[in-house]
N, CA, C and O atoms as CSV, one atom per row, in Angstrom:
chain,resi,resn,atom,element,x,y,z
A,1,MET,N,N,90.022,89.601,106.734
A,1,MET,CA,C,88.901,90.513,106.780
A,1,MET,C,C,89.305,91.751,107.568
A,1,MET,O,O,89.952,91.661,108.612
A,2,ILE,N,N,88.911,92.911,107.045
A,2,ILE,CA,C,89.166,94.175,107.723
A,2,ILE,C,C,87.930,94.543,108.517
A,2,ILE,O,O,86.814,94.457,108.006
A,3,GLU,N,N,88.115,94.945,109.738
A,3,GLU,CA,C,87.033,95.468,110.551
A,3,GLU,C,C,87.293,96.952,110.747
A,3,GLU,O,O,88.334,97.346,111.272
A,4,ILE,N,N,86.345,97.768,110.325
A,4,ILE,CA,C,86.461,99.198,110.516
A,4,ILE,C,C,85.777,99.526,111.826
A,4,ILE,O,O,84.595,99.241,112.022
A,5,LYS,N,N,86.546,100.132,112.718
A,5,LYS,CA,C,86.032,100.399,114.063
A,5,LYS,C,C,85.837,101.882,114.303
A,5,LYS,O,O,86.550,102.721,113.753
A,6,SER,N,N,84.867,102.180,115.128
A,6,SER,CA,C,84.634,103.567,115.525
A,6,SER,C,C,85.674,103.938,116.574
A,6,SER,O,O,86.434,103.096,117.052
A,7,THR,N,N,85.685,105.210,116.915
A,7,THR,CA,C,86.625,105.658,117.941
A,7,THR,C,C,86.306,105.042,119.293
A,7,THR,O,O,87.141,105.071,120.197
A,8,LYS,N,N,85.103,104.481,119.444
A,8,LYS,CA,C,84.720,103.804,120.686
A,8,LYS,C,C,85.078,102.318,120.644
A,8,LYS,O,O,84.782,101.581,121.585
A,9,GLY,N,N,85.716,101.876,119.554
A,9,GLY,CA,C,86.122,100.488,119.437
A,9,GLY,C,C,85.056,99.550,118.901
A,9,GLY,O,O,85.275,98.340,118.832
A,10,GLU,N,N,83.900,100.090,118.519
A,10,GLU,CA,C,82.821,99.257,117.993
A,10,GLU,C,C,83.049,98.988,116.512
A,10,GLU,O,O,83.449,99.892,115.778
A,11,VAL,N,N,82.803,97.763,116.061
A,11,VAL,CA,C,82.927,97.435,114.643
A,11,VAL,C,C,81.755,98.064,113.907
A,11,VAL,O,O,80.597,97.776,114.206
A,12,VAL,N,N,82.068,98.945,112.923
A,12,VAL,CA,C,81.010,99.613,112.175
A,12,VAL,C,C,80.883,99.069,110.756
A,12,VAL,O,O,79.868,99.291,110.096
A,13,HIS,N,N,81.900,98.361,110.287
A,13,HIS,CA,C,81.854,97.788,108.941
A,13,HIS,C,C,82.959,96.742,108.817
A,13,HIS,O,O,84.038,96.896,109.388
A,14,THR,N,N,82.683,95.690,108.073
A,14,THR,CA,C,83.725,94.699,107.786
A,14,THR,C,C,83.891,94.603,106.278
A,14,THR,O,O,82.949,94.844,105.524
A,15,HIS,N,N,85.090,94.251,105.847
A,15,HIS,CA,C,85.395,94.144,104.423
A,15,HIS,C,C,86.394,93.023,104.224
A,15,HIS,O,O,87.392,92.937,104.939
A,16,GLU,N,N,86.127,92.166,103.255
A,16,GLU,CA,C,87.059,91.085,102.938
A,16,GLU,C,C,88.342,91.662,102.362
A,16,GLU,O,O,88.290,92.597,101.562
A,17,GLY,N,N,89.475,91.134,102.746
A,17,GLY,CA,C,90.762,91.573,102.220
A,17,GLY,C,C,91.366,92.675,103.074
A,17,GLY,O,O,90.689,93.294,103.896
A,18,ALA,N,N,92.648,92.904,102.860
A,18,ALA,CA,C,93.371,93.877,103.669
A,18,ALA,C,C,93.374,95.258,103.040
A,18,ALA,O,O,93.959,96.187,103.598
A,19,ASN,N,N,92.735,95.411,101.896
A,19,ASN,CA,C,92.803,96.641,101.142
A,19,ASN,C,C,91.395,97.109,100.799
A,19,ASN,O,O,90.564,96.303,100.382
A,20,LEU,N,N,91.117,98.378,100.965
A,20,LEU,CA,C,89.792,98.929,100.652
A,20,LEU,C,C,89.776,99.648,99.307
A,20,LEU,O,O,88.824,100.363,98.993
A,21,ARG,N,N,90.828,99.460,98.515
A,21,ARG,CA,C,90.894,100.087,97.196
A,21,ARG,C,C,89.730,99.603,96.341
A,21,ARG,O,O,89.532,98.402,96.162
A,22,GLY,N,N,88.956,100.566,95.809
A,22,GLY,CA,C,87.827,100.239,94.950
A,22,GLY,C,C,86.645,99.608,95.666
A,22,GLY,O,O,85.720,99.124,95.013
A,23,ALA,N,N,86.654,99.601,96.983
A,23,ALA,CA,C,85.582,98.961,97.753
A,23,ALA,C,C,84.260,99.698,97.580
A,23,ALA,O,O,84.232,100.920,97.437
A,24,ASP,N,N,83.180,98.948,97.596
A,24,ASP,CA,C,81.839,99.542,97.554
A,24,ASP,C,C,81.382,99.772,98.992
A,24,ASP,O,O,80.911,98.857,99.668
A,25,LEU,N,N,81.532,101.001,99.436
A,25,LEU,CA,C,81.110,101.404,100.777
A,25,LEU,C,C,79.973,102.421,100.676
A,25,LEU,O,O,79.755,103.218,101.588
A,26,SER,N,N,79.258,102.380,99.561
A,26,SER,CA,C,78.158,103.321,99.357
A,26,SER,C,C,77.093,103.094,100.427
A,26,SER,O,O,76.748,101.961,100.763
A,27,GLU,N,N,76.591,104.198,100.943
A,27,GLU,CA,C,75.554,104.205,101.978
A,27,GLU,C,C,76.012,103.579,103.304
A,27,GLU,O,O,75.184,103.360,104.189
A,28,ALA,N,N,77.292,103.290,103.459
A,28,ALA,CA,C,77.784,102.671,104.698
A,28,ALA,C,C,77.742,103.671,105.855
A,28,ALA,O,O,77.963,104.866,105.662
A,29,ASP,N,N,77.462,103.177,107.034
A,29,ASP,CA,C,77.481,103.998,108.236
A,29,ASP,C,C,78.875,103.878,108.845
A,29,ASP,O,O,79.176,102.920,109.558
A,30,LEU,N,N,79.713,104.857,108.554
A,30,LEU,CA,C,81.103,104.848,109.009
A,30,LEU,C,C,81.361,105.988,109.994
A,30,LEU,O,O,82.475,106.503,110.084
A,31,ARG,N,N,80.321,106.373,110.725
A,31,ARG,CA,C,80.467,107.437,111.719
A,31,ARG,C,C,81.567,107.072,112.709
A,31,ARG,O,O,81.552,106.002,113.317
A,32,GLY,N,N,82.521,107.992,112.856
A,32,GLY,CA,C,83.589,107.800,113.831
A,32,GLY,C,C,84.573,106.698,113.489
A,32,GLY,O,O,85.382,106.318,114.336
A,33,ALA,N,N,84.528,106.172,112.263
A,33,ALA,CA,C,85.420,105.066,111.879
A,33,ALA,C,C,86.882,105.515,111.861
A,33,ALA,O,O,87.187,106.650,111.495
A,34,ASP,N,N,87.770,104.622,112.255
A,34,ASP,CA,C,89.205,104.876,112.220
A,34,ASP,C,C,89.737,104.318,110.903
A,34,ASP,O,O,89.984,103.118,110.785
A,35,LEU,N,N,89.913,105.193,109.917
A,35,LEU,CA,C,90.396,104.797,108.598
A,35,LEU,C,C,91.745,105.442,108.302
A,35,LEU,O,O,92.101,105.644,107.141
A,36,ARG,N,N,92.492,105.763,109.352
A,36,ARG,CA,C,93.795,106.399,109.188
A,36,ARG,C,C,94.713,105.537,108.325
A,36,ARG,O,O,94.893,104.344,108.570
A,37,GLY,N,N,95.289,106.182,107.301
A,37,GLY,CA,C,96.281,105.526,106.460
A,37,GLY,C,C,95.741,104.440,105.543
A,37,GLY,O,O,96.528,103.759,104.885
A,38,ARG,N,N,94.440,104.256,105.477
A,38,ARG,CA,C,93.859,103.200,104.637
A,38,ARG,C,C,93.908,103.564,103.155
A,38,ARG,O,O,93.841,104.737,102.788
A,39,ASN,N,N,94.024,102.553,102.321
A,39,ASN,CA,C,93.963,102.735,100.879
A,39,ASN,C,C,92.507,102.614,100.448
A,39,ASN,O,O,91.959,101.515,100.369
A,40,LEU,N,N,91.889,103.759,100.171
A,40,LEU,CA,C,90.503,103.829,99.713
A,40,LEU,C,C,90.458,104.387,98.290
A,40,LEU,O,O,89.460,104.968,97.863
A,41,ARG,N,N,91.554,104.198,97.576
A,41,ARG,CA,C,91.663,104.743,96.221
A,41,ARG,C,C,90.554,104.172,95.337
A,41,ARG,O,O,90.400,102.956,95.220
A,42,GLY,N,N,89.783,105.073,94.715
A,42,GLY,CA,C,88.709,104.656,93.825
A,42,GLY,C,C,87.517,104.034,94.518
A,42,GLY,O,O,86.656,103.452,93.857
A,43,ALA,N,N,87.444,104.142,95.842
A,43,ALA,CA,C,86.333,103.545,96.584
A,43,ALA,C,C,85.022,104.284,96.305
A,43,ALA,O,O,85.015,105.486,96.040
A,44,ASP,N,N,83.937,103.555,96.368
A,44,ASP,CA,C,82.605,104.127,96.204
A,44,ASP,C,C,82.053,104.431,97.590
A,44,ASP,O,O,81.607,103.533,98.304
A,45,LEU,N,N,82.090,105.702,97.959
A,45,LEU,CA,C,81.615,106.152,99.263
A,45,LEU,C,C,80.383,107.046,99.106
A,45,LEU,O,O,80.081,107.861,99.978
A,46,ARG,N,N,79.676,106.884,97.984
A,46,ARG,CA,C,78.489,107.707,97.737
A,46,ARG,C,C,77.471,107.510,98.856
A,46,ARG,O,O,77.087,106.386,99.178
A,47,GLY,N,N,77.047,108.621,99.438
A,47,GLY,CA,C,76.020,108.579,100.470
A,47,GLY,C,C,76.463,107.988,101.797
A,47,GLY,O,O,75.638,107.793,102.690
A,48,ALA,N,N,77.751,107.701,101.943
A,48,ALA,CA,C,78.248,107.133,103.200
A,48,ALA,C,C,78.228,108.191,104.305
A,48,ALA,O,O,78.402,109.382,104.044
A,49,ASN,N,N,78.016,107.745,105.522
A,49,ASN,CA,C,78.067,108.657,106.665
A,49,ASN,C,C,79.467,108.571,107.263
A,49,ASN,O,O,79.796,107.620,107.971
A,50,LEU,N,N,80.287,109.581,106.965
A,50,LEU,CA,C,81.662,109.634,107.446
A,50,LEU,C,C,81.828,110.680,108.551
A,50,LEU,O,O,82.947,111.097,108.851
A,51,SER,N,N,80.725,111.099,109.147
A,51,SER,CA,C,80.821,112.140,110.177
A,51,SER,C,C,81.691,111.655,111.335
A,51,SER,O,O,81.487,110.576,111.892
A,52,GLY,N,N,82.662,112.491,111.671
A,52,GLY,CA,C,83.557,112.171,112.778
A,52,GLY,C,C,84.583,111.095,112.471
A,52,GLY,O,O,85.328,110.686,113.361
A,53,ALA,N,N,84.639,110.629,111.231
A,53,ALA,CA,C,85.616,109.585,110.861
A,53,ALA,C,C,87.014,110.191,110.758
A,53,ALA,O,O,87.163,111.375,110.458
A,54,ASP,N,N,88.031,109.375,111.008
A,54,ASP,CA,C,89.423,109.807,110.876
A,54,ASP,C,C,89.998,109.188,109.608
A,54,ASP,O,O,90.283,107.991,109.559
A,55,LEU,N,N,90.163,110.026,108.577
A,55,LEU,CA,C,90.728,109.594,107.298
A,55,LEU,C,C,92.110,110.211,107.080
A,55,LEU,O,O,92.591,110.278,105.949
A,56,SER,N,N,92.745,110.659,108.161
A,56,SER,CA,C,94.061,111.275,108.016
A,56,SER,C,C,95.047,110.273,107.417
A,56,SER,O,O,95.053,109.091,107.759
A,57,HIS,N,N,95.873,110.785,106.517
A,57,HIS,CA,C,96.914,110.005,105.839
A,57,HIS,C,C,96.361,108.889,104.944
A,57,HIS,O,O,97.113,108.017,104.508
A,58,ALA,N,N,95.058,108.911,104.671
A,58,ALA,CA,C,94.444,107.888,103.802
A,58,ALA,C,C,94.627,108.272,102.337
A,58,ALA,O,O,94.878,109.434,102.018
A,59,ASP,N,N,94.499,107.292,101.452
A,59,ASP,CA,C,94.570,107.517,100.007
A,59,ASP,C,C,93.152,107.438,99.451
A,59,ASP,O,O,92.596,106.350,99.300
A,60,LEU,N,N,92.573,108.596,99.146
A,60,LEU,CA,C,91.218,108.671,98.604
A,60,LEU,C,C,91.219,109.088,97.135
A,60,LEU,O,O,90.181,109.488,96.608
A,61,ARG,N,N,92.369,108.999,96.472
A,61,ARG,CA,C,92.430,109.437,95.072
A,61,ARG,C,C,91.378,108.720,94.228
A,61,ARG,O,O,91.287,107.492,94.224
A,62,GLY,N,N,90.587,109.526,93.515
A,62,GLY,CA,C,89.572,108.979,92.620
A,62,GLY,C,C,88.340,108.424,93.310
A,62,GLY,O,O,87.480,107.848,92.645
A,63,ALA,N,N,88.227,108.577,94.615
A,63,ALA,CA,C,87.061,108.058,95.344
A,63,ALA,C,C,85.838,108.925,95.060
A,63,ALA,O,O,85.955,110.125,94.815
A,64,ASP,N,N,84.680,108.308,95.096
A,64,ASP,CA,C,83.427,109.028,94.888
A,64,ASP,C,C,82.786,109.291,96.245
A,64,ASP,O,O,82.285,108.374,96.895
A,65,LEU,N,N,82.806,110.550,96.662
A,65,LEU,CA,C,82.234,110.962,97.940
A,65,LEU,C,C,80.916,111.707,97.743
A,65,LEU,O,O,80.460,112.405,98.648
A,66,SER,N,N,80.310,111.567,96.583
A,66,SER,CA,C,79.057,112.266,96.281
A,66,SER,C,C,78.005,111.937,97.327
A,66,SER,O,O,77.692,110.771,97.569
A,67,GLY,N,N,77.468,112.972,97.939
A,67,GLY,CA,C,76.411,112.796,98.924
A,67,GLY,C,C,76.856,112.269,100.271
A,67,GLY,O,O,76.022,112.053,101.151
A,68,ALA,N,N,78.157,112.054,100.454
A,68,ALA,CA,C,78.657,111.550,101.741
A,68,ALA,C,C,78.600,112.655,102.791
A,68,ALA,O,O,78.807,113.828,102.482
A,69,ASN,N,N,78.317,112.270,104.036
A,69,ASN,CA,C,78.322,113.213,105.150
A,69,ASN,C,C,79.756,113.335,105.648
A,69,ASN,O,O,80.317,112.385,106.193
A,70,LEU,N,N,80.346,114.519,105.455
A,70,LEU,CA,C,81.739,114.757,105.831
A,70,LEU,C,C,81.871,115.644,107.068
A,70,LEU,O,O,82.964,116.116,107.379
A,71,GLU,N,N,80.777,115.869,107.762
A,71,GLU,CA,C,80.797,116.737,108.932
A,71,GLU,C,C,81.710,116.167,110.017
A,71,GLU,O,O,81.509,115.049,110.490
A,72,GLY,N,N,82.707,116.949,110.399
A,72,GLY,CA,C,83.617,116.534,111.460
A,72,GLY,C,C,84.632,115.483,111.044
A,72,GLY,O,O,85.317,114.914,111.895
A,73,THR,N,N,84.739,115.220,109.754
A,73,THR,CA,C,85.692,114.222,109.244
A,73,THR,C,C,87.099,114.809,109.243
A,73,THR,O,O,87.291,115.964,108.862
A,74,ASN,N,N,88.083,114.018,109.667
A,74,ASN,CA,C,89.482,114.442,109.661
A,74,ASN,C,C,90.116,113.998,108.345
A,74,ASN,O,O,90.267,112.804,108.086
A,75,LEU,N,N,90.490,114.988,107.509
A,75,LEU,CA,C,91.130,114.703,106.222
A,75,LEU,C,C,92.557,115.238,106.180
A,75,LEU,O,O,93.084,115.496,105.099
A,76,ASN,N,N,93.186,115.409,107.335
A,76,ASN,CA,C,94.559,115.907,107.373
A,76,ASN,C,C,95.495,114.979,106.613
A,76,ASN,O,O,95.512,113.767,106.830
A,77,GLU,N,N,96.278,115.580,105.712
A,77,GLU,CA,C,97.294,114.863,104.934
A,77,GLU,C,C,96.733,113.659,104.193
A,77,GLU,O,O,97.385,112.621,104.086
A,78,THR,N,N,95.516,113.812,103.683
A,78,THR,CA,C,94.851,112.763,102.912
A,78,THR,C,C,95.053,113.035,101.431
A,78,THR,O,O,94.951,114.184,101.002
A,79,SER,N,N,95.341,111.998,100.633
A,79,SER,CA,C,95.478,112.132,99.178
A,79,SER,C,C,94.087,112.230,98.573
A,79,SER,O,O,93.287,111.301,98.675
A,80,LEU,N,N,93.802,113.378,97.933
A,80,LEU,CA,C,92.438,113.655,97.476
A,80,LEU,C,C,92.338,113.937,95.978
A,80,LEU,O,O,91.288,114.378,95.510
A,81,TYR,N,N,93.387,113.698,95.230
A,81,TYR,CA,C,93.363,113.994,93.794
A,81,TYR,C,C,92.226,113.228,93.106
A,81,TYR,O,O,92.119,112.009,93.235
A,82,GLY,N,N,91.391,113.955,92.383
A,82,GLY,CA,C,90.331,113.327,91.611
A,82,GLY,C,C,89.109,112.893,92.401
A,82,GLY,O,O,88.262,112.167,91.881
A,83,VAL,N,N,89.007,113.330,93.661
A,83,VAL,CA,C,87.845,112.986,94.483
A,83,VAL,C,C,86.593,113.635,93.890
A,83,VAL,O,O,86.635,114.785,93.451
A,84,MET,N,N,85.489,112.902,93.878
A,84,MET,CA,C,84.224,113.427,93.360
A,84,MET,C,C,83.328,113.857,94.511
A,84,MET,O,O,83.088,113.101,95.452
A,85,LEU,N,N,82.835,115.097,94.413
A,85,LEU,CA,C,81.960,115.687,95.426
A,85,LEU,C,C,80.792,116.380,94.746
A,85,LEU,O,O,80.855,116.691,93.557
A,86,GLU,N,N,79.745,116.619,95.483
A,86,GLU,CA,C,78.650,117.450,95.003
A,86,GLU,C,C,78.892,118.872,95.504
A,86,GLU,O,O,79.492,119.055,96.564
A,87,PRO,N,N,78.434,119.884,94.756
A,87,PRO,CA,C,78.655,121.275,95.186
A,87,PRO,C,C,78.184,121.548,96.614
A,87,PRO,O,O,78.812,122.333,97.324
A,88,SER,N,N,77.110,120.926,97.040
A,88,SER,CA,C,76.580,121.171,98.385
A,88,SER,C,C,77.506,120.654,99.486
A,88,SER,O,O,77.321,121.002,100.652
A,89,GLN,N,N,78.480,119.845,99.146
A,89,GLN,CA,C,79.394,119.274,100.143
A,89,GLN,C,C,80.639,120.124,100.362
A,89,GLN,O,O,81.417,119.855,101.278
A,90,CYS,N,N,80.837,121.136,99.539
A,90,CYS,CA,C,82.095,121.878,99.556
A,90,CYS,C,C,82.403,122.521,100.906
A,90,CYS,O,O,83.555,122.506,101.340
A,91,SER,N,N,81.407,123.080,101.574
A,91,SER,CA,C,81.639,123.721,102.860
A,91,SER,C,C,82.167,122.725,103.892
A,91,SER,O,O,83.162,122.998,104.564
A,92,ALA,N,N,81.508,121.574,104.022
A,92,ALA,CA,C,81.950,120.550,104.982
A,92,ALA,C,C,83.316,120.003,104.590
A,92,ALA,O,O,84.134,119.694,105.456
A,93,PHE,N,N,83.569,119.880,103.279
A,93,PHE,CA,C,84.847,119.364,102.786
A,93,PHE,C,C,85.981,120.310,103.162
A,93,PHE,O,O,87.024,119.875,103.651
A,94,LEU,N,N,85.772,121.606,102.934
A,94,LEU,CA,C,86.802,122.583,103.280
A,94,LEU,C,C,87.025,122.650,104.785
A,94,LEU,O,O,88.158,122.820,105.237
A,95,THR,N,N,85.974,122.521,105.548
A,95,THR,CA,C,86.102,122.503,107.004
A,95,THR,C,C,86.910,121.285,107.447
A,95,THR,O,O,87.758,121.390,108.333
A,96,ALA,N,N,86.651,120.133,106.832
A,96,ALA,CA,C,87.383,118.908,107.177
A,96,ALA,C,C,88.860,119.028,106.839
A,96,ALA,O,O,89.706,118.394,107.470
A,97,LEU,N,N,89.163,119.848,105.837
A,97,LEU,CA,C,90.559,120.067,105.458
A,97,LEU,C,C,91.219,121.157,106.296
A,97,LEU,O,O,92.406,121.448,106.148
A,98,HIS,N,N,90.420,121.752,107.179
A,98,HIS,CA,C,90.897,122.849,108.031
A,98,HIS,C,C,91.342,124.037,107.198
A,98,HIS,O,O,92.357,124.670,107.489
A,99,ILE,N,N,90.555,124.339,106.138
A,99,ILE,CA,C,90.818,125.495,105.289
A,99,ILE,C,C,89.789,126.563,105.647
A,99,ILE,O,O,88.590,126.288,105.689
A,100,ASP,N,N,90.252,127.752,105.898
A,100,ASP,CA,C,89.334,128.864,106.181
A,100,ASP,C,C,88.760,129.359,104.879
A,100,ASP,O,O,89.465,129.431,103.872
A,101,PHE,N,N,87.487,129.701,104.887
A,101,PHE,CA,C,86.835,130.231,103.698
A,101,PHE,C,C,85.803,131.273,104.111
A,101,PHE,O,O,85.387,131.349,105.267
A,102,VAL,N,N,85.411,132.064,103.132
A,102,VAL,CA,C,84.420,133.112,103.371
A,102,VAL,C,C,83.165,132.732,102.612
A,102,VAL,O,O,83.225,132.370,101.436
A,103,GLU,N,N,82.020,132.815,103.290
A,103,GLU,CA,C,80.751,132.494,102.624
A,103,GLU,C,C,80.224,133.713,101.923
A,103,GLU,O,O,79.164,133.657,101.300
């Protein structure tokens, strides 16, 4: 079983198996979760709260992040090919990628 912990060491979510590929984490409260380097390929993260989560070096290819809260999320060096987002999330997504943009 995988325990996803916040930066404070608190367990915020558990998942059977060592791999989160294709996992249903929709609506999960993953605030501050340490998901560095995790395989979340094709995971369902719709509506999940990922604020302050560390997803650096994670594999999110094909994951559905529609409606997810990405405020303060670390996406450095994260595989993002085919990620699904809603237009309203683009600003937070670009900020998480540390990309400068003009409104």
